[in-house]
C-alpha positions in Angstrom: -30.8 10.0 -9.8 -30.0 12.3 -6.9 -32.0 15.5 -6.2 -28.9 17.6 -7.1 -28.6 15.7 -10.4 -32.3 16.4 -11.2 -32.1 20.1 -10.4 -28.7 20.9 -11.9 -30.0 21.8 -15.4 -32.3 24.3 -13.9 -29.6 25.8 -11.7 -27.2 26.1 -14.7 -29.9 27.8 -16.8 -30.6 30.3 -14.0 -26.9 31.0 -13.5 -26.4 32.1 -17.1 -29.7 34.0 -17.1 -28.9 35.8 -13.9 -25.5 36.8 -15.2 -27.2 38.5 -18.1 -29.7 40.2 -15.8 -26.9 41.5 -13.4 -25.0 43.0 -16.3 -28.1 45.0 -17.4 -28.9 46.5 -13.9 -26.5 49.5 -14.5 -28.8 50.8 -17.3 -31.7 51.3 -14.8 -30.5 53.8 -12.2 -33.4 52.8 -9.9 -31.8 49.4 -9.7 -28.4 50.7 -8.6 -29.0 50.1 -4.8 -29.7 46.4 -5.6 -26.6 45.8 -7.7 -24.3 44.8 -4.9 -26.6 42.3 -3.1 -27.6 40.8 -6.5 -24.0 40.6 -7.6 -23.0 39.0 -4.3 -25.8 36.4 -4.7 -24.6 35.6 -8.2 -21.0 35.2 -7.0 -22.3 32.7 -4.4 -24.2 30.8 -7.1 -21.0 30.4 -9.2 -19.1 29.2 -6.1 -21.8 26.7 -5.1 -22.5 25.3 -8.5 -18.8 24.8 -9.2 -18.7 22.6 -6.1 -21.5 20.3 -7.2 -21.1 20.4 -11.0 -17.5 21.4 -12.0 -17.6 19.3 -15.2 -20.7 21.3 -16.4 -18.9 24.6 -15.8 -15.7 23.4 -17.4 -17.7 22.6 -20.5 -19.0 26.2 -20.7 -15.4 27.4 -21.5 -16.0 25.7 -24.9 -19.6 26.8 -25.5 -20.6 30.2 -26.8 -24.2 30.9 -25.7 -25.9 32.3 -28.8 -29.0 33.6 -27.0 -26.9 35.7 -24.6 -24.7 38.8 -25.1 -21.0 38.7 -25.8 -20.5 40.3 -22.3 -22.4 37.5 -20.6 -20.3 34.9 -22.4 -17.2 36.7 -21.3 -18.2 37.1 -17.6 -19.4 33.4 -17.4 -16.0 32.2 -18.6 -14.1 34.7 -16.4 -16.1 33.5 -13.3 -15.5 29.8 -14.1 -11.7 30.5 -14.5 -11.6 32.2 -11.1 -13.4 29.2 -9.6 -10.9 26.9 -11.2 -7.8 28.9 -10.0 -9.3 29.3 -6.5 -10.1 25.6 -6.2 -6.5 24.8 -7.4 -5.0 27.0 -4.7 -7.5 25.6 -2.1 -8.8 29.0 -1.1 -11.6 29.4 1.4 -15.2 30.1 0.3 -14.9 33.6 1.7 -11.8 34.3 -0.5 -13.5 32.8 -3.5 -16.6 34.9 -2.9 -14.5 38.1 -2.8 -12.7 37.2 -6.1 -16.0 36.4 -7.9 -17.6 39.7 -6.7 -14.7 41.6 -8.2 -14.8 39.5 -11.3 -18.5 40.3 -12.1 -18.2 43.9 -10.9 -15.5 44.6 -13.5 -18.1 44.5 -16.3 -21.3 45.9 -14.6 -21.0 49.4 -16.2 -19.8 48.6 -19.7 -21.9 45.8 -21.0 -23.0 47.7 -24.1 -19.5 48.9 -24.9 -18.0 45.5 -24.4 -20.7 43.9 -26.6 -19.6 46.3 -29.4 -15.9 45.6 -29.0 -16.5 41.8 -29.0 -18.4 42.2 -32.2 -15.5 44.2 -33.8 -17.4 47.5 -33.8 -15.9 50.9 -33.0 -17.0 52.8 -29.9 -18.3 56.3 -29.9 -16.3 59.1 -28.2 -18.5 58.7 -25.1 -18.2 54.9 -25.2 -14.4 55.2 -25.3 -14.5 57.5 -22.3 -16.7 55.0 -20.4 -14.4 52.2 -21.3 -11.3 54.0 -20.0 -12.9 54.7 -16.6 -14.9 51.4 -16.4 -13.4 50.2 -13.1 -13.6 53.5 -11.3 -17.2 53.8 -12.4 -18.0 50.3 -11.1 -16.7 51.2 -7.7 -18.9 54.4 -7.7 -22.0 52.4 -8.7 -21.5 49.9 -5.9 -21.0 52.7 -3.4 -24.2 54.3 -4.6 -26.0 51.3 -3.3 -24.6 52.0 0.2 -22.5 48.8 0.2 -19.0 48.4 -1.2 -16.8 45.4 -0.8 -13.4 46.9 0.0 -11.6 43.9 -1.4 -13.5 44.2 -4.7 -12.7 47.9 -4.8 -9.0 47.3 -4.3 -8.9 44.7 -7.0 -10.8 46.9 -9.4 -8.4 49.8 -8.8 -5.4 47.6 -9.8 -7.0 45.4 -12.5 -6.2 47.4 -15.6 -2.5 48.0 -15.0 -2.1 44.4 -13.8 -3.7 43.1 -17.1 -1.5 45.4 -19.1 1.6 44.2 -17.3 0.7 40.5 -17.6 0.2 40.9 -21.4 3.5 42.7 -21.8 7.1 41.4 -21.3 7.8 44.1 -18.8 9.2 42.7 -15.6 7.2 45.0 -13.3 6.6 43.4 -9.9 3.0 42.7 -9.2 2.3 42.4 -5.4 -1.4 41.9 -5.1 -2.1 38.2 -5.6 -5.9 38.6 -5.3 -5.9 41.0 -8.3 -3.6 38.7 -10.2 -6.1 35.8 -9.9 -8.8 38.1 -11.5 -6.4 39.5 -14.1 -5.3 36.0 -15.2 -8.9 34.9 -15.5 -9.8 38.1 -17.5 -7.0 37.7 -20.0 -7.8 34.0 -20.7 -11.5 34.7 -20.8 -11.0 37.4 -23.5 -9.0 34.9 -25.5 -11.7 32.2 -25.5 -15.0 34.2 -25.2 -15.0 36.0 -28.6 -17.2 34.2 -31.0 -15.2 32.3 -33.6 -12.0 32.1 -31.6 -9.3 29.8 -32.9 -9.0 26.1 -32.1 -7.0 25.5 -28.9 -7.3 29.2 -27.9 -7.4 28.1 -24.2 -4.0 26.3 -24.2 -2.4 29.0 -26.3 -3.6 31.7 -23.9 -2.2 29.8 -20.9 1.1 29.1 -22.7 1.5 32.8 -23.7 0.9 34.0 -20.1 3.3 31.4 -18.7 6.1 32.3 -21.1 5.5 36.1 -20.8 5.6 36.1 -17.0 8.3 35.0 -14.5 6.2 35.9 -11.4 6.0 32.8 -9.2 2.4 33.3 -8.2 1.3 33.8 -11.8 3.0 30.6 -12.9 1.7 28.7 -9.9 -1.8 29.8 -10.7 -1.5 28.7 -14.3 -0.1 25.4 -13.2 -3.0 25.0 -10.8 -5.5 25.8 -13.6 -3.9 23.2 -15.9 -4.0 20.7 -13.1 -7.8 21.2 -12.6 -8.3 20.9 -16.3 -6.4 17.6 -16.4 -8.7 16.2 -13.7 -11.9 17.3 -15.5 -11.0 17.8 -19.2 -14.7 18.4 -20.0 -15.8 20.4 -23.0 -13.0 19.2 -25.3 -13.9 18.1 -28.8 -12.9 15.0 -30.8 -13.9 13.2 -33.9 -16.2 10.2 -33.2 -16.8 8.1 -36.3 -16.9 11.1 -38.5 -19.0 13.2 -36.2 -18.0 16.1 -33.8 -18.3 14.9 -30.2 -17.8 16.7 -26.9 -16.5 15.1 -23.8 -18.9 15.4 -20.9 -17.4 13.1 -18.3 -14.2 11.2 -17.9 -13.6 8.6 -15.2 -13.4 4.8 -15.7 -15.1 5.4 -19.0 -15.8 8.5 -21.1 -19.3 10.0 -21.8 -19.4 11.9 -25.1 -22.2 13.7 -26.9 -22.3 13.9 -30.7 -23.3 17.2 -32.3 -24.9 18.0 -35.6 -25.7 21.6 -36.6 -24.5 22.6 -33.1 -27.2 20.5 -31.5 -26.9 17.4 -29.3 -27.9 14.3 -31.1 -26.9 11.4 -28.8 -24.9 10.3 -25.8 -22.1 7.7 -26.0 -20.2 5.8 -23.4 -16.8 4.5 -24.4 -13.5 3.4 -23.0 -11.6 3.9 -26.2 -9.1 6.8 -26.0 -9.5 9.8 -28.3 -7.4 12.8 -29.0 -9.1 16.0 -27.8 -8.7 19.7 -28.5 -10.3 22.9 -27.3 -12.8 24.0 -30.0 -15.5 26.7 -29.5 -19.1 25.6 -30.2 -21.6 28.4 -30.7 -25.1 27.0 -29.8 -28.5 27.8 -28.4 -29.4 24.2 -27.9 -30.8 23.9 -24.3 -30.3 20.1 -24.4 -26.6 20.6 -24.9 -26.1 23.5 -22.6 -28.4 22.6 -19.7 -30.6 19.5 -19.8 -27.9 17.0 -20.7 -26.4 17.5 -17.2 -29.5 15.9 -15.6 -28.3 12.6 -17.2 -24.5 12.9 -16.4 -22.8 11.8 -13.2 -21.7 14.9 -11.3 -18.2 14.5 -9.9 -18.6 17.1 -7.1 -15.7 18.7 -5.4 -15.4 17.6 -1.8 -14.9 20.2 0.9 -11.3 20.2 2.0 -11.0 19.0 5.6 -9.7 21.5 8.1 -8.0 20.2 11.3 -8.2 23.6 12.8 -10.6 22.7 15.7 -9.0 19.3 16.3 -5.6 20.9 16.6 -6.8 23.6 19.0 -8.5 21.0 21.2 -5.1 19.5 21.7 -3.5 23.0 22.2 -6.1 23.6 24.9 -5.0 20.4 26.7 -1.4 21.5 26.4 -2.2 24.8 27.9 -4.4 23.7 30.8 -3.0 20.3 31.5 -0.4 19.5 34.2 2.1 17.2 32.7 4.4 15.2 35.0 6.1 13.2 32.3 7.2 13.4 28.7 5.1 10.3 28.0 1.9 12.3 28.9 2.8 15.0 26.4 3.6 12.4 23.7 0.2 10.9 24.3 -1.5 14.3 24.0 0.1 15.1 20.6 -0.2 11.5 19.2 -3.2 12.4 16.9 -0.8 14.5 14.8 2.0 12.3 13.4 3.1 15.0 11.0 4.3 17.1 14.0 7.4 14.8 14.5 9.6 16.3 11.8 8.6 19.9 12.7 9.2 19.2 16.4 12.6 17.6 15.9 13.7 20.6 13.8 12.4 23.1 16.3 14.4 21.3 19.1 17.7 22.0 17.2 18.0 25.3 19.0 18.0 23.5 22.3 21.0 21.4 21.4 24.5 22.7 21.7 25.6 21.1 18.5 22.4 22.4 16.7 21.4 18.8 15.9 17.7 18.0 15.5 16.1 15.5 17.8 16.1 11.8 16.8 12.4 11.5 17.6 9.6 13.1 19.6 10.8 11.8 23.0 14.4 12.8 22.3 13.2 16.3 21.2 11.1 16.8 24.3 13.9 15.8 26.7 16.3 18.2 24.9 13.8 21.0 25.5 12.9 20.1 29.1 9.6 19.5 30.7 8.7 23.1 31.6 9.2 24.3 28.0 8.0 21.2 26.1 4.3 22.0 26.3 4.9 25.6 25.0 7.1 24.3 22.2 4.4 21.7 21.2 1.8 24.4 21.2 3.8 26.6 18.9 4.8 23.8 16.5 1.1 22.7 16.2 0.0 26.3 15.5 2.7 26.7 12.9 1.5 23.6 11.2 -2.0 25.1 11.1 -0.6 28.3 9.6 1.4 26.5 7.0 -1.6 24.3 5.9 -4.2 27.1 5.5 -4.3 28.3 1.9 -4.3 32.0 1.1 -3.3 34.3 -1.8 -0.6 35.9 0.4 0.4 32.7 2.2 4.1 33.1 1.5 4.1 36.7 2.6 2.2 35.8 5.8 4.8 33.1 6.6 7.7 35.5 5.9 6.3 38.1 8.3 5.7 35.5 11.0 9.3 34.3 10.7 10.4 37.9 10.8 8.5 38.4 14.0 10.2 35.4 15.6 13.6 36.6 14.5 13.0 40.1 15.9 11.7 38.6 19.2 14.8 36.3 19.5 17.1 39.3 18.8 15.3 41.6 21.3 15.3 39.1 24.2 18.7 37.6 23.1 17.3 34.1 23.1 15.9 32.0 20.3 14.7 29.2 22.6 13.6 28.6 26.2 10.5 29.2 28.2 10.6 33.0 27.9 10.9 32.9 24.1 8.2 30.3 23.7 5.8 32.1 26.0 6.1 35.3 24.0 6.0 33.6 20.5 3.1 31.3 21.4 0.4 34.1 21.6 1.8 35.6 18.4 1.6 32.3 16.5 -1.9 31.7 17.9 -3.2 35.1 16.7 -1.7 34.5 13.2 -3.6 31.2 13.0 -6.8 33.1 14.3 -6.3 35.7 11.6 -6.1 33.1 8.8 -9.3 31.6 10.0 -11.3 34.7 10.8 -9.8 37.5 8.8 -8.6 35.8 5.6 -10.3 38.3 3.4 -8.8 41.3 5.2 -5.2 40.3 4.9 -3.1 42.2 2.4 0.5 42.0 1.3 1.6 45.4 2.7 1.2 46.9 6.1 -1.6 49.2 7.3 0.0 52.5 8.3 -2.9 54.9 8.8 -2.8 56.7 12.1 -4.9 55.5 15.0 -7.8 57.8 16.0 -6.7 57.2 19.6 -2.8 57.3 19.6 -2.7 56.3 23.2 -3.6 52.8 22.2 -1.1 50.3 20.9 -0.9 49.2 17.3 -2.6 45.9 16.6 -0.6 43.1 15.1 -3.2 43.1 12.4 -1.6 46.2 10.9 1.5 44.2 10.0 -0.8 42.1 7.8 -2.6 45.0 6.1 -5.8 45.8 8.1 -6.6 48.0 11.1 -7.7 45.6 13.9 -8.9 42.2 14.8 -12.5 41.3 15.7 -12.1 42.0 19.4 -15.0 39.7 20.6 -13.9 36.8 18.4 -10.3 37.1 19.5 -11.4 37.1 23.2 -13.6 34.0 22.7 -10.7 32.3 20.8 -8.2 33.0 23.5 -10.6 32.1 26.3 -11.6 28.8 24.6 -8.0 27.6 23.8 -5.6 29.4 26.1 -7.7 30.0 29.3 -5.7 31.8 32.0 -2.3 31.8 30.1 -0.5 34.8 31.4 1.3 35.3 28.1 -1.9 35.3 26.1 -3.5 37.7 28.6 -0.5 40.0 28.2 -0.9 39.9 24.4 -4.5 40.8 24.6 -3.5 43.7 27.0 -1.0 44.9 24.3 -3.8 45.0 21.7 -6.5 47.0 23.5 -5.2 48.9 26.5 -4.0 52.5 26.5 -0.2 53.0 27.0 -0.5 54.0 30.7 -2.4 50.7 31.5 0.1 48.3 29.8 1.7 45.6 32.0 5.5 45.1 31.6 4.9 41.8 29.7 2.4 43.6 27.4 5.1 46.2 26.7 7.3 43.5 25.4 4.6 42.5 22.8 4.2 46.2 21.9 8.0 46.4 21.3 8.0 43.3 19.1 5.0 44.6 17.0 6.5 48.1 16.6 9.9 46.7 15.6 8.2 44.4 13.1 6.3 47.3 11.6 9.5 49.4 11.4 11.2 46.6 9.5 8.3 46.0 7.1 7.2 49.6 6.2 9.1 52.7 5.2 5.9 54.7 5.9 5.6 53.6 9.6 6.6 56.1 12.3 6.2 55.1 16.0 4.5 57.5 18.4 6.4 59.2 21.2 5.2 56.7 23.8 6.0 53.7 21.5 9.5 55.0 21.2 9.7 55.2 25.0 8.5 51.6 25.2 11.1 50.5 22.7 13.9 52.1 24.7 12.6 50.6 28.0 12.4 47.1 26.5 15.9 47.4 24.9 17.4 48.2 28.4 15.3 45.5 30.0 16.9 42.8 27.8 20.5 44.2 28.3 21.0 46.4 25.2 22.8 49.7 25.6 20.2 51.4 23.4 17.6 50.9 20.7 20.1 51.6 17.9 22.1 48.5 19.0 18.9 46.4 18.6 18.4 47.7 15.1 22.0 47.0 14.2 21.5 43.4 15.4 18.3 43.0 13.4 20.1 44.5 10.3 22.8 41.9 10.6 20.1 39.1 10.3 19.4 40.1 6.6 15.8 39.2 7.2 13.3 38.9 4.4 11.4 42.1 3.9 9.2 43.8 1.3 9.9 47.3 0.1 6.8 49.4 0.1 
């Protein structure tokens, strides 16, 4: 028996116990400064235990913990559902942590009120008032401790209207996917956490949400949830020779435990198929809730492999290497067979008949030796961007494509060395952002004014936050792109004042400002930015900036209305 297997029952017990403790902290004002760090630690516990014992946590959706409060039962289920959805989408540990923090924080100020409501009791006038402002109050309490998770605060601010919209049949657009994850988990948790909930309440809640909503992300999240359940259908009940039995493990064979008077009586291994259903079991039996998992195989969730570093090692070679033949480039990108289709498609623009390349060698010869390394760099980075999982993945990809179209329009070329050299740093920084700023990204743009308006807008603002981590970006560019003039110009466009910008940096400024203008109705360029736009329009042969905007308008590019 592994060390993890021996300790898991203790870890599960502490997880439920600490959930109850965190929900009580609000009622001791002296404890308020400790709420956020304690809450963050609890979120981490849920995340880590879900990785090593997902079957145990899946079973907790069926169990009602008699010794703990209704609010604890609700929050436990809500956190598990967030873990399930996050795992289904393949989100990073940082994003999962943010979602779980918001998930727990949503109940830290109204445990007593929620306990009453779950028991069917009526709230007092003061209780009703607290219930109405529960999310605003949660943000204030977290701020009182001197630490507030901005992502959690944003989710809490939207949670109530999002839950109301998801429950209704109103086709109101819901843009914040992180809030949607927490809202979906909350609605389903309320359906299954109340003591005495009906049989198959879980599947009924999922079906109701699916049929009520047409939002692609909501439906995708529900599908991912069902997919995770199908892999680990633990906690479902069946009839085993006249006794109630609960499924604890399903692989080559099934491990069931029989229950009498809501207590575990024995473990059974069987290969015989049984019909299962979701059925709540209210119990305080520690054998059933915790200790049994020391005797059950734990099908842990393996960390998803990221080829980020491997890919950028090749990108670095493409950047610094001197390639005298197409064969040398082919050999360099050989570790990534999936690049062929993307590369042959990208090469279409270099063909007069707009036909894709027959293979990698044909694509590279169509492009030409000077541009081939830049094109390979870009295609590799775009593969990284498309493979990284994020709540706003689709929006990020749309914005990236929008930038490439705006660039192609401005410089009047959608291919060639100049186009690739400008797009390469932009694609590189989007990949950097997904790896280092995944929790900062939002759907809409960041339009608050700069304190120093002589500095350019960062590309980060297009993706919803004020600036990149300057030191990490410097290290990233130095490590992978060395002395690339284009990448140096991009860095210049991010940090230098307008009177210190190189001509190439001004092209990046123009692309970023145009992208902001076409993504936000609230963005207004500064006077010097307008001057840069006019200069760049003339540089690339336009009669004026209005002509550039007319050309962009004709593209009918994907854009979100703010």
